[in-house]
N, C-alpha and C positions, 0 to 999 in steps of 0.2 A: 532887650528890644533886640540889641548889633544878635545876638545867639539864636535866636526865635527866626531874624530875617536870616542869617544863614544858615539852618537849618532847613526853612522852606525851600530855600534857594535850591538846597543838593538834593531836597525828595522831586523838585519839578524837573532838575535835569535826569534824576535818575528814572525818573516813571517817560519822559522825553527818547532816554534813551533806547528804555523797552519797547515803547509805541514804534519807535526806527525802525529795531530791531524785529519786532513783529514784523512789520510789515515789508522789511527786506527778506523776511524768510517766506509771505506770501505771496508775494508776487517771484520767489525762485520757483515757490509752488507752483503757479501761472506756467513759468516759461518750461516747466516741466511735462506737466500735463497736455503745454501745447506742442511737445512734441510728435510730429509725426512720423510713424514706419516707413521705409522705402515703400513701393507697391510692386506686384508683379504685377508684367505688360505683355498681352498680348494680340499678334501686329498680322493683321492675313491680309493678302495683297493678290487683287485678281483680274484677271483685263488679257490685254492683247501682248504683242511681242515686248512691250518696256516694262512689264511684267515679270517676264523672263527673263528678261535682261541679255536682248540680241545686241549688240554692237558695243557689247562691253569688252573691248581688246583683252583684258588682264583677267575673263573669266571670271569675276569672282560675285555674280548674280548682281550686276547694275547697279539699282541706286540702294537695295539693300544694304549693301555693306558698308558706305557712310553713315545710312540710316540708325543700322542697328550699332556700330562704332560709338555713334552717336550717345546713342539712348544708351548703352551700358556705360558710358563717361557720367549720367548724369546723377547725381546723387540722389535723386530721390525713385531712383529706378531699381529692383531688386535684381529681379528677372526680366530676361526677354525672351517671348518666343515667336516665332516668326514661321508663319504660311502660306504658300501662292500656289495661282492654280492661273496661270499667262498662257497664252497659248500665240505663236507668230501670226502675223495675218485674220486674227481675231475682229471682228465690226462688230457694234453695237447691239444689231439683229441675232448676230453669234453668240454672245456672253448672256441675250433673252432665253435662247433655247438650252442654252447650260443652269441657269436660273430654274426654268421651267422643269428640265429632265432629271432636278436632283443633285446636280455637281457641286453646286455652289455651297450647299445648305452644310457639309463638313467644314470647310474651310472657313465660315463663317459667323457659324453660331455661338463660339465661345469667343470671340476677338470682341476685345477692346476698342480698336483698332481697323479700320480696313479702308485699306489705298483699291481704289480704282485706275486703272488704266484705262481709258477707252478713246474713238473716235477717228485714229490716225489713219486705220484701214478705211473708213467710211467713205471720208474727202479724200483715199487716193484711189478707192474705186471706181469714186464719181467721177475719176479724174482719168482714169483708164477706161473708162466706157463711153468718155464721149472727148476725149482727148484729142482728134480732127477738128473738133468745134468746140472748142472750151468757152462757157459762158458764165458769167456770176448767179444764175438764177438758178441752174443745175444743183448748185451747191446750195444756194438758198432752200432750195425745193427736199433736199437730201437731210439737209437742218432739222427739219418739221421731223421727219424718221425717226431720226436719230434722240432728238429731243425726248420723244413719246418713251424712245425705248429703255434712254438713263433714268426715266420718270418712273417705268416698269421695272426696272431692276432693282431700284431706291428702293421702291414700296415693295419689292419681293424681299430685301434684305431686310429691312425695318419688322416686317412680319415676324423674321424668321429669329431677329437679333434685334429689338426696341431699343437697348441702352447703350448699343454701340456707335460711335462715332467715324462718319464716313468720311472719306476724303476724295475728291473728283480731283484731281490733276489733269493740269490745263493743255491744252495743246502749244506746241510750236510748230512754225513754218520750214521744215528743212530744204523747200523749195527755191527757196533764193535764188542762189546763186542758175536754176536752172529755168526758173517763171517768170525774167525779167519783163519779159512779154506781156503781160499778163498784169496789167496795172492795179487792179482788184484784188489780187491774192490775199496781199494782206487785211485788205477789209475783211474779206471773208475768212482768216482767221479770228480775226477780232469779231465777228459775227459768232459766230460757233464757240469762243472765248466767252465772251458777256452772254451765251447762254448758259452755259455749262456755270456759270458764277449765279444764273438769274436762281436755277435752281436751290444753289445753297440760302438764297434767303428764303425759301417758301418752305425751309426743313432745319431748325434751330441744331439735329445732330448733322448736318451735312456739310461740309468746308471745302472751299474750292482753293486750291490750292497751285497760285500763277507761275509759272516757268519762263513762257515764252519774253520777257523783256531781257532773261541771259543767254539765249541763243539767236538775237536780234543782233545781224552783221556781224553775228561769230562761228558763223557755221562751220567756216573750213575750221577752226579748234575744237568746236565740241559735238561734230558729227561726224560718224561711223566712213573712213573714209571707202573702203570697200562696197560701201551701199549707198552712201550718200543720203540716208534717210533714218535710220535710226542711231541716238546718242550714240556716243564716245564712254570712256573710261569718265573723263572732263565731266561730258555732260552730264553722266549718271550720277557723278558725284555732288553737282547741285543740285539735281533733283532731290535726294537723298537727305540733304541738307536741306531744304525749303518745307519738304513732307516731315522732317523733326520738329522746324520751329512750328508747323501745325499742330502736329503732335503735343510737343512741350504747349504749344498756349489754350490747347481744348480739353485734350482727354487724361492727360497728366493731372493735371488740377483735379479735374470730376474725380479721379480717382482717389485721390491723395483728401478730397473732402468725406469719402466715403458713400 
């Protein structure tokens, strides 16, 4: 009886061992199958002088230097291609013209992520036009035209490339030291950023990139001292990092999922 019991116990242990080994092998097999190859990422930037990198005293392309550096360090990204079409002084109406004349299409048609910087010149042009008698209502009126233009641009890009994620970079207030007499100016900037963010909520492929909190009360260290308007290298570095965080959150996971 003892021998039979001992033999039975040994058989059960052997069977259990085989079962555990099989399970371990299956788990390892599943882990191998779950491994995902790094992606090739195509990024496009369109818009105003912030896309062009004006103000970057290091002359390394503005936000794109830090953005590309961070993307290249990401283990999920094998290769990064970046193309851009930026123009100093471009307003939202000017970007609409570029959309209509076809100059944007070659930049965005194959992109996985499209970054748009626009709106600063809309505000600047309003300020210049009414500098003798600035009122908040003037900026509110221009905001409506700006919103229509941006919506038109996004719809146009979506028709060209419906799969891409579109990143709308918010506005910052470079005028803090210059417009302290206009108490409503911070409200104006907030209204514009809120409108840009609302466009994000209307389209699952559109994402708002907020940068204004980083520039608030820090214009002396983040704004290009030659014009007191554009970011300097440090300001662009912050922009690049915030854009990277957004791409890491939305575009990279989407592409990894296939």
